[in-house]
PDB file of N, CA, C and O in Angstrom:
ATOM      1  N   MET A   1      77.452-148.045 -33.668  1.00  0.00           N
ATOM      2  CA  MET A   1      77.357-149.272 -34.456  1.00  0.00           C
ATOM      3  C   MET A   1      75.882-149.474 -34.816  1.00  0.00           C
ATOM      4  O   MET A   1      75.010-149.415 -33.949  1.00  0.00           O
ATOM      5  N   ASP A   2      75.618-149.709 -36.082  1.00  0.00           N
ATOM      6  CA  ASP A   2      74.238-149.880 -36.520  1.00  0.00           C
ATOM      7  C   ASP A   2      73.741-151.315 -36.260  1.00  0.00           C
ATOM      8  O   ASP A   2      74.507-152.191 -35.860  1.00  0.00           O
ATOM      9  N   LYS A   3      72.463-151.522 -36.495  1.00  0.00           N
ATOM     10  CA  LYS A   3      71.835-152.810 -36.225  1.00  0.00           C
ATOM     11  C   LYS A   3      72.481-153.937 -37.038  1.00  0.00           C
ATOM     12  O   LYS A   3      72.716-155.025 -36.513  1.00  0.00           O
ATOM     13  N   LYS A   4      72.765-153.679 -38.305  1.00  0.00           N
ATOM     14  CA  LYS A   4      73.362-154.704 -39.151  1.00  0.00           C
ATOM     15  C   LYS A   4      74.726-155.132 -38.606  1.00  0.00           C
ATOM     16  O   LYS A   4      75.029-156.324 -38.561  1.00  0.00           O
ATOM     17  N   SER A   5      75.536-154.176 -38.198  1.00  0.00           N
ATOM     18  CA  SER A   5      76.858-154.485 -37.643  1.00  0.00           C
ATOM     19  C   SER A   5      76.743-155.309 -36.371  1.00  0.00           C
ATOM     20  O   SER A   5      77.503-156.257 -36.171  1.00  0.00           O
ATOM     21  N   LYS A   6      75.802-154.954 -35.516  1.00  0.00           N
ATOM     22  CA  LYS A   6      75.586-155.706 -34.276  1.00  0.00           C
ATOM     23  C   LYS A   6      75.174-157.143 -34.579  1.00  0.00           C
ATOM     24  O   LYS A   6      75.634-158.081 -33.928  1.00  0.00           O
ATOM     25  N   GLU A   7      74.304-157.304 -35.574  1.00  0.00           N
ATOM     26  CA  GLU A   7      73.877-158.650 -35.962  1.00  0.00           C
ATOM     27  C   GLU A   7      75.046-159.460 -36.520  1.00  0.00           C
ATOM     28  O   GLU A   7      75.172-160.653 -36.243  1.00  0.00           O
ATOM     29  N   GLN A   8      75.895-158.805 -37.305  1.00  0.00           N
ATOM     30  CA  GLN A   8      77.052-159.499 -37.866  1.00  0.00           C
ATOM     31  C   GLN A   8      78.013-159.941 -36.764  1.00  0.00           C
ATOM     32  O   GLN A   8      78.499-161.072 -36.787  1.00  0.00           O
ATOM     33  N   ILE A   9      78.290-159.066 -35.807  1.00  0.00           N
ATOM     34  CA  ILE A   9      79.186-159.418 -34.698  1.00  0.00           C
ATOM     35  C   ILE A   9      78.580-160.553 -33.882  1.00  0.00           C
ATOM     36  O   ILE A   9      79.295-161.460 -33.457  1.00  0.00           O
ATOM     37  N   SER A  10      77.288-160.511 -33.663  1.00  0.00           N
ATOM     38  CA  SER A  10      76.600-161.578 -32.936  1.00  0.00           C
ATOM     39  C   SER A  10      76.713-162.904 -33.678  1.00  0.00           C
ATOM     40  O   SER A  10      76.954-163.941 -33.061  1.00  0.00           O
ATOM     41  N   THR A  11      76.542-162.880 -34.986  1.00  0.00           N
ATOM     42  CA  THR A  11      76.661-164.092 -35.799  1.00  0.00           C
ATOM     43  C   THR A  11      78.081-164.639 -35.740  1.00  0.00           C
ATOM     44  O   THR A  11      78.279-165.846 -35.599  1.00  0.00           O
ATOM     45  N   ILE A  12      79.060-163.762 -35.845  1.00  0.00           N
ATOM     46  CA  ILE A  12      80.462-164.185 -35.754  1.00  0.00           C
ATOM     47  C   ILE A  12      80.722-164.837 -34.405  1.00  0.00           C
ATOM     48  O   ILE A  12      81.317-165.913 -34.341  1.00  0.00           O
ATOM     49  N   ALA A  13      80.286-164.205 -33.342  1.00  0.00           N
ATOM     50  CA  ALA A  13      80.511-164.737 -31.992  1.00  0.00           C
ATOM     51  C   ALA A  13      79.866-166.111 -31.831  1.00  0.00           C
ATOM     52  O   ALA A  13      80.484-167.026 -31.287  1.00  0.00           O
ATOM     53  N   GLU A  14      78.642-166.258 -32.296  1.00  0.00           N
ATOM     54  CA  GLU A  14      77.942-167.536 -32.151  1.00  0.00           C
ATOM     55  C   GLU A  14      78.590-168.630 -32.991  1.00  0.00           C
ATOM     56  O   GLU A  14      78.739-169.761 -32.527  1.00  0.00           O
ATOM     57  N   LYS A  15      78.975-168.305 -34.218  1.00  0.00           N
ATOM     58  CA  LYS A  15      79.646-169.299 -35.064  1.00  0.00           C
ATOM     59  C   LYS A  15      80.961-169.745 -34.432  1.00  0.00           C
ATOM     60  O   LYS A  15      81.271-170.936 -34.413  1.00  0.00           O
ATOM     61  N   PHE A  16      81.733-168.791 -33.917  1.00  0.00           N
ATOM     62  CA  PHE A  16      83.009-169.124 -33.301  1.00  0.00           C
ATOM     63  C   PHE A  16      82.792-169.968 -32.041  1.00  0.00           C
ATOM     64  O   PHE A  16      83.494-170.958 -31.830  1.00  0.00           O
ATOM     65  N   ARG A  17      81.836-169.586 -31.216  1.00  0.00           N
ATOM     66  CA  ARG A  17      81.536-170.332 -29.991  1.00  0.00           C
ATOM     67  C   ARG A  17      81.143-171.765 -30.324  1.00  0.00           C
ATOM     68  O   ARG A  17      81.623-172.704 -29.689  1.00  0.00           O
ATOM     69  N   THR A  18      80.284-171.938 -31.301  1.00  0.00           N
ATOM     70  CA  THR A  18      79.818-173.259 -31.700  1.00  0.00           C
ATOM     71  C   THR A  18      80.954-174.098 -32.278  1.00  0.00           C
ATOM     72  O   THR A  18      81.105-175.270 -31.935  1.00  0.00           O
ATOM     73  N   LYS A  19      81.747-173.494 -33.151  1.00  0.00           N
ATOM     74  CA  LYS A  19      82.843-174.221 -33.815  1.00  0.00           C
ATOM     75  C   LYS A  19      83.903-174.681 -32.812  1.00  0.00           C
ATOM     76  O   LYS A  19      84.383-175.812 -32.890  1.00  0.00           O
ATOM     77  N   LYS A  20      84.265-173.818 -31.883  1.00  0.00           N
ATOM     78  CA  LYS A  20      85.351-174.114 -30.951  1.00  0.00           C
ATOM     79  C   LYS A  20      84.879-174.684 -29.610  1.00  0.00           C
ATOM     80  O   LYS A  20      85.674-175.256 -28.864  1.00  0.00           O
ATOM     81  N   GLY A  21      83.600-174.531 -29.306  1.00  0.00           N
ATOM     82  CA  GLY A  21      83.098-174.999 -28.016  1.00  0.00           C
ATOM     83  C   GLY A  21      83.533-174.112 -26.860  1.00  0.00           C
ATOM     84  O   GLY A  21      83.631-174.567 -25.720  1.00  0.00           O
ATOM     85  N   TYR A  22      83.795-172.843 -27.158  1.00  0.00           N
ATOM     86  CA  TYR A  22      84.264-171.908 -26.141  1.00  0.00           C
ATOM     87  C   TYR A  22      83.116-171.315 -25.348  1.00  0.00           C
ATOM     88  O   TYR A  22      81.969-171.314 -25.796  1.00  0.00           O
ATOM     89  N   ASP A  23      83.437-170.808 -24.159  1.00  0.00           N
ATOM     90  CA  ASP A  23      82.431-170.113 -23.367  1.00  0.00           C
ATOM     91  C   ASP A  23      82.413-168.631 -23.752  1.00  0.00           C
ATOM     92  O   ASP A  23      83.206-168.176 -24.577  1.00  0.00           O
ATOM     93  N   PHE A  24      81.513-167.910 -23.150  1.00  0.00           N
ATOM     94  CA  PHE A  24      81.308-166.491 -23.457  1.00  0.00           C
ATOM     95  C   PHE A  24      82.612-165.697 -23.345  1.00  0.00           C
ATOM     96  O   PHE A  24      82.930-164.910 -24.237  1.00  0.00           O
ATOM     97  N   TRP A  25      83.362-165.891 -22.272  1.00  0.00           N
ATOM     98  CA  TRP A  25      84.581-165.102 -22.032  1.00  0.00           C
ATOM     99  C   TRP A  25      85.666-165.414 -23.051  1.00  0.00           C
ATOM    100  O   TRP A  25      86.374-164.507 -23.489  1.00  0.00           O
ATOM    101  N   GLN A  26      85.808-166.655 -23.429  1.00  0.00           N
ATOM    102  CA  GLN A  26      86.807-167.020 -24.436  1.00  0.00           C
ATOM    103  C   GLN A  26      86.470-166.391 -25.786  1.00  0.00           C
ATOM    104  O   GLN A  26      87.358-165.937 -26.507  1.00  0.00           O
ATOM    105  N   VAL A  27      85.196-166.367 -26.116  1.00  0.00           N
ATOM    106  CA  VAL A  27      84.756-165.746 -27.365  1.00  0.00           C
ATOM    107  C   VAL A  27      85.041-164.245 -27.327  1.00  0.00           C
ATOM    108  O   VAL A  27      85.517-163.678 -28.311  1.00  0.00           O
ATOM    109  N   GLN A  28      84.752-163.605 -26.203  1.00  0.00           N
ATOM    110  CA  GLN A  28      85.011-162.172 -26.071  1.00  0.00           C
ATOM    111  C   GLN A  28      86.501-161.865 -26.239  1.00  0.00           C
ATOM    112  O   GLN A  28      86.865-160.891 -26.898  1.00  0.00           O
ATOM    113  N   LEU A  29      87.348-162.686 -25.650  1.00  0.00           N
ATOM    114  CA  LEU A  29      88.791-162.494 -25.806  1.00  0.00           C
ATOM    115  C   LEU A  29      89.189-162.607 -27.270  1.00  0.00           C
ATOM    116  O   LEU A  29      89.949-161.777 -27.768  1.00  0.00           O
ATOM    117  N   TRP A  30      88.685-163.623 -27.968  1.00  0.00           N
ATOM    118  CA  TRP A  30      89.025-163.817 -29.378  1.00  0.00           C
ATOM    119  C   TRP A  30      88.535-162.651 -30.227  1.00  0.00           C
ATOM    120  O   TRP A  30      89.261-162.174 -31.100  1.00  0.00           O
ATOM    121  N   LEU A  31      87.325-162.191 -29.983  1.00  0.00           N
ATOM    122  CA  LEU A  31      86.762-161.092 -30.766  1.00  0.00           C
ATOM    123  C   LEU A  31      87.571-159.808 -30.637  1.00  0.00           C
ATOM    124  O   LEU A  31      87.608-158.998 -31.563  1.00  0.00           O
ATOM    125  N   ASN A  32      88.221-159.619 -29.487  1.00  0.00           N
ATOM    126  CA  ASN A  32      88.916-158.370 -29.211  1.00  0.00           C
ATOM    127  C   ASN A  32      90.435-158.471 -29.276  1.00  0.00           C
ATOM    128  O   ASN A  32      91.136-157.512 -28.951  1.00  0.00           O
ATOM    129  N   ALA A  33      90.945-159.624 -29.693  1.00  0.00           N
ATOM    130  CA  ALA A  33      92.397-159.816 -29.787  1.00  0.00           C
ATOM    131  C   ALA A  33      92.875-159.576 -31.219  1.00  0.00           C
ATOM    132  O   ALA A  33      92.248-160.024 -32.180  1.00  0.00           O
ATOM    133  N   LYS A  34      93.985-158.868 -31.343  1.00  0.00           N
ATOM    134  CA  LYS A  34      94.586-158.675 -32.666  1.00  0.00           C
ATOM    135  C   LYS A  34      94.959-160.042 -33.222  1.00  0.00           C
ATOM    136  O   LYS A  34      95.549-160.868 -32.526  1.00  0.00           O
ATOM    137  N   ASN A  35      94.611-160.270 -34.474  1.00  0.00           N
ATOM    138  CA  ASN A  35      94.857-161.566 -35.091  1.00  0.00           C
ATOM    139  C   ASN A  35      95.802-161.372 -36.281  1.00  0.00           C
ATOM    140  O   ASN A  35      95.442-160.717 -37.259  1.00  0.00           O
ATOM    141  N   PRO A  36      97.011-161.942 -36.199  1.00  0.00           N
ATOM    142  CA  PRO A  36      97.949-161.773 -37.304  1.00  0.00           C
ATOM    143  C   PRO A  36      97.433-162.341 -38.625  1.00  0.00           C
ATOM    144  O   PRO A  36      97.841-161.886 -39.694  1.00  0.00           O
ATOM    145  N   ASN A  37      96.548-163.321 -38.561  1.00  0.00           N
ATOM    146  CA  ASN A  37      95.960-163.894 -39.773  1.00  0.00           C
ATOM    147  C   ASN A  37      94.962-162.954 -40.433  1.00  0.00           C
ATOM    148  O   ASN A  37      94.591-163.158 -41.589  1.00  0.00           O
ATOM    149  N   MET A  38      94.526-161.934 -39.718  1.00  0.00           N
ATOM    150  CA  MET A  38      93.549-160.979 -40.232  1.00  0.00           C
ATOM    151  C   MET A  38      94.184-159.606 -40.427  1.00  0.00           C
ATOM    152  O   MET A  38      93.529-158.578 -40.261  1.00  0.00           O
ATOM    153  N   GLY A  39      95.452-159.604 -40.778  1.00  0.00           N
ATOM    154  CA  GLY A  39      96.136-158.326 -40.984  1.00  0.00           C
ATOM    155  C   GLY A  39      96.350-157.567 -39.693  1.00  0.00           C
ATOM    156  O   GLY A  39      96.409-156.337 -39.692  1.00  0.00           O
ATOM    157  N   ASN A  40      96.468-158.291 -38.600  1.00  0.00           N
ATOM    158  CA  ASN A  40      96.669-157.738 -37.258  1.00  0.00           C
ATOM    159  C   ASN A  40      95.491-156.880 -36.791  1.00  0.00           C
ATOM    160  O   ASN A  40      95.658-155.962 -35.988  1.00  0.00           O
ATOM    161  N   MET A  41      94.312-157.188 -37.300  1.00  0.00           N
ATOM    162  CA  MET A  41      93.079-156.558 -36.824  1.00  0.00           C
ATOM    163  C   MET A  41      92.384-157.536 -35.894  1.00  0.00           C
ATOM    164  O   MET A  41      92.660-158.735 -35.919  1.00  0.00           O
ATOM    165  N   THR A  42      91.482-157.016 -35.074  1.00  0.00           N
ATOM    166  CA  THR A  42      90.625-157.902 -34.303  1.00  0.00           C
ATOM    167  C   THR A  42      89.529-158.412 -35.233  1.00  0.00           C
ATOM    168  O   THR A  42      89.251-157.780 -36.252  1.00  0.00           O
ATOM    169  N   PRO A  43      88.900-159.541 -34.908  1.00  0.00           N
ATOM    170  CA  PRO A  43      87.774-159.993 -35.737  1.00  0.00           C
ATOM    171  C   PRO A  43      86.662-158.938 -35.849  1.00  0.00           C
ATOM    172  O   PRO A  43      86.016-158.820 -36.891  1.00  0.00           O
ATOM    173  N   ILE A  44      86.446-158.183 -34.783  1.00  0.00           N
ATOM    174  CA  ILE A  44      85.427-157.128 -34.837  1.00  0.00           C
ATOM    175  C   ILE A  44      85.848-156.041 -35.822  1.00  0.00           C
ATOM    176  O   ILE A  44      85.044-155.610 -36.649  1.00  0.00           O
ATOM    177  N   GLU A  45      87.103-155.594 -35.740  1.00  0.00           N
ATOM    178  CA  GLU A  45      87.597-154.575 -36.672  1.00  0.00           C
ATOM    179  C   GLU A  45      87.501-155.064 -38.113  1.00  0.00           C
ATOM    180  O   GLU A  45      87.099-154.316 -39.004  1.00  0.00           O
ATOM    181  N   ALA A  46      87.869-156.316 -38.335  1.00  0.00           N
ATOM    182  CA  ALA A  46      87.809-156.873 -39.687  1.00  0.00           C
ATOM    183  C   ALA A  46      86.371-156.850 -40.206  1.00  0.00           C
ATOM    184  O   ALA A  46      86.122-156.429 -41.336  1.00  0.00           O
ATOM    185  N   ALA A  47      85.441-157.298 -39.390  1.00  0.00           N
ATOM    186  CA  ALA A  47      84.038-157.331 -39.806  1.00  0.00           C
ATOM    187  C   ALA A  47      83.518-155.923 -40.091  1.00  0.00           C
ATOM    188  O   ALA A  47      82.840-155.700 -41.094  1.00  0.00           O
ATOM    189  N   LEU A  48      83.833-154.981 -39.213  1.00  0.00           N
ATOM    190  CA  LEU A  48      83.347-153.613 -39.388  1.00  0.00           C
ATOM    191  C   LEU A  48      84.005-152.892 -40.559  1.00  0.00           C
ATOM    192  O   LEU A  48      83.478-151.896 -41.053  1.00  0.00           O
ATOM    193  N   SER A  49      85.150-153.393 -41.001  1.00  0.00           N
ATOM    194  CA  SER A  49      85.817-152.763 -42.143  1.00  0.00           C
ATOM    195  C   SER A  49      85.405-153.396 -43.473  1.00  0.00           C
ATOM    196  O   SER A  49      86.043-153.179 -44.503  1.00  0.00           O
ATOM    197  N   GLY A  50      84.329-154.182 -43.431  1.00  0.00           N
ATOM    198  CA  GLY A  50      83.801-154.752 -44.668  1.00  0.00           C
ATOM    199  C   GLY A  50      84.273-156.162 -44.963  1.00  0.00           C
ATOM    200  O   GLY A  50      84.048-156.668 -46.062  1.00  0.00           O
ATOM    201  N   LYS A  51      84.921-156.805 -44.007  1.00  0.00           N
ATOM    202  CA  LYS A  51      85.437-158.149 -44.237  1.00  0.00           C
ATOM    203  C   LYS A  51      84.643-159.209 -43.469  1.00  0.00           C
ATOM    204  O   LYS A  51      85.181-160.238 -43.059  1.00  0.00           O
ATOM    205  N   TYR A  52      83.372-158.935 -43.289  1.00  0.00           N
ATOM    206  CA  TYR A  52      82.494-159.861 -42.551  1.00  0.00           C
ATOM    207  C   TYR A  52      82.532-161.268 -43.140  1.00  0.00           C
ATOM    208  O   TYR A  52      82.712-162.241 -42.407  1.00  0.00           O
ATOM    209  N   GLU A  53      82.364-161.382 -44.453  1.00  0.00           N
ATOM    210  CA  GLU A  53      82.348-162.700 -45.100  1.00  0.00           C
ATOM    211  C   GLU A  53      83.679-163.419 -44.923  1.00  0.00           C
ATOM    212  O   GLU A  53      83.706-164.639 -44.758  1.00  0.00           O
ATOM    213  N   GLN A  54      84.783-162.677 -44.956  1.00  0.00           N
ATOM    214  CA  GLN A  54      86.093-163.284 -44.750  1.00  0.00           C
ATOM    215  C   GLN A  54      86.232-163.823 -43.325  1.00  0.00           C
ATOM    216  O   GLN A  54      86.820-164.885 -43.120  1.00  0.00           O
ATOM    217  N   VAL A  55      85.695-163.098 -42.343  1.00  0.00           N
ATOM    218  CA  VAL A  55      85.748-163.566 -40.956  1.00  0.00           C
ATOM    219  C   VAL A  55      84.939-164.852 -40.818  1.00  0.00           C
ATOM    220  O   VAL A  55      85.381-165.795 -40.162  1.00  0.00           O
ATOM    221  N   ILE A  56      83.771-164.894 -41.424  1.00  0.00           N
ATOM    222  CA  ILE A  56      82.938-166.105 -41.382  1.00  0.00           C
ATOM    223  C   ILE A  56      83.685-167.270 -42.015  1.00  0.00           C
ATOM    224  O   ILE A  56      83.716-168.364 -41.451  1.00  0.00           O
ATOM    225  N   ARG A  57      84.289-167.049 -43.182  1.00  0.00           N
ATOM    226  CA  ARG A  57      85.065-168.124 -43.828  1.00  0.00           C
ATOM    227  C   ARG A  57      86.260-168.545 -42.983  1.00  0.00           C
ATOM    228  O   ARG A  57      86.614-169.724 -42.943  1.00  0.00           O
ATOM    229  N   PHE A  58      86.881-167.580 -42.308  1.00  0.00           N
ATOM    230  CA  PHE A  58      88.007-167.890 -41.432  1.00  0.00           C
ATOM    231  C   PHE A  58      87.562-168.839 -40.316  1.00  0.00           C
ATOM    232  O   PHE A  58      88.276-169.785 -39.981  1.00  0.00           O
ATOM    233  N   ILE A  59      86.411-168.591 -39.756  1.00  0.00           N
ATOM    234  CA  ILE A  59      85.890-169.458 -38.690  1.00  0.00           C
ATOM    235  C   ILE A  59      85.581-170.834 -39.255  1.00  0.00           C
ATOM    236  O   ILE A  59      85.947-171.847 -38.659  1.00  0.00           O
ATOM    237  N   GLU A  60      84.914-170.878 -40.394  1.00  0.00           N
ATOM    238  CA  GLU A  60      84.497-172.151 -40.973  1.00  0.00           C
ATOM    239  C   GLU A  60      85.665-172.959 -41.527  1.00  0.00           C
ATOM    240  O   GLU A  60      85.708-174.176 -41.347  1.00  0.00           O
ATOM    241  N   ASP A  61      86.613-172.307 -42.197  1.00  0.00           N
ATOM    242  CA  ASP A  61      87.702-173.004 -42.886  1.00  0.00           C
ATOM    243  C   ASP A  61      89.044-172.882 -42.175  1.00  0.00           C
ATOM    244  O   ASP A  61      90.008-173.555 -42.539  1.00  0.00           O
ATOM    245  N   GLU A  62      89.105-172.018 -41.157  1.00  0.00           N
ATOM    246  CA  GLU A  62      90.332-171.750 -40.407  1.00  0.00           C
ATOM    247  C   GLU A  62      91.471-171.260 -41.295  1.00  0.00           C
ATOM    248  O   GLU A  62      92.633-171.618 -41.099  1.00  0.00           O
ATOM    249  N   ARG A  63      91.110-170.431 -42.280  1.00  0.00           N
ATOM    250  CA  ARG A  63      92.124-169.783 -43.103  1.00  0.00           C
ATOM    251  C   ARG A  63      91.604-168.427 -43.555  1.00  0.00           C
ATOM    252  O   ARG A  63      90.399-168.226 -43.704  1.00  0.00           O
ATOM    253  N   TRP A  64      92.513-167.517 -43.768  1.00  0.00           N
ATOM    254  CA  TRP A  64      92.183-166.147 -44.150  1.00  0.00           C
ATOM    255  C   TRP A  64      92.566-165.920 -45.596  1.00  0.00           C
ATOM    256  O   TRP A  64      93.684-166.231 -46.007  1.00  0.00           O
ATOM    257  N   GLU A  65      91.639-165.379 -46.367  1.00  0.00           N
ATOM    258  CA  GLU A  65      91.902-165.069 -47.765  1.00  0.00           C
ATOM    259  C   GLU A  65      91.844-163.562 -47.946  1.00  0.00           C
ATOM    260  O   GLU A  65      90.826-162.936 -47.650  1.00  0.00           O
ATOM    261  N   SER A  66      92.916-162.986 -48.424  1.00  0.00           N
ATOM    262  CA  SER A  66      92.972-161.539 -48.628  1.00  0.00           C
ATOM    263  C   SER A  66      92.142-161.118 -49.818  1.00  0.00           C
ATOM    264  O   SER A  66      92.076-159.930 -50.136  1.00  0.00           O
TER     265      SER A  66
END
């Protein structure tokens, strides 16, 4: 994983933690859980497959746009 990808995953984790008020472990579970709203990908898989902006919008708006 390159530096940009690591930064994106870190940003996703922090945004999700802040939005939901979750602790580190809850965020880790969410990042690694298949999400039916994201085409049954994990948030990490979605971000790494080029859908970083969609994951950010999903966190902010709580909806997924294909």
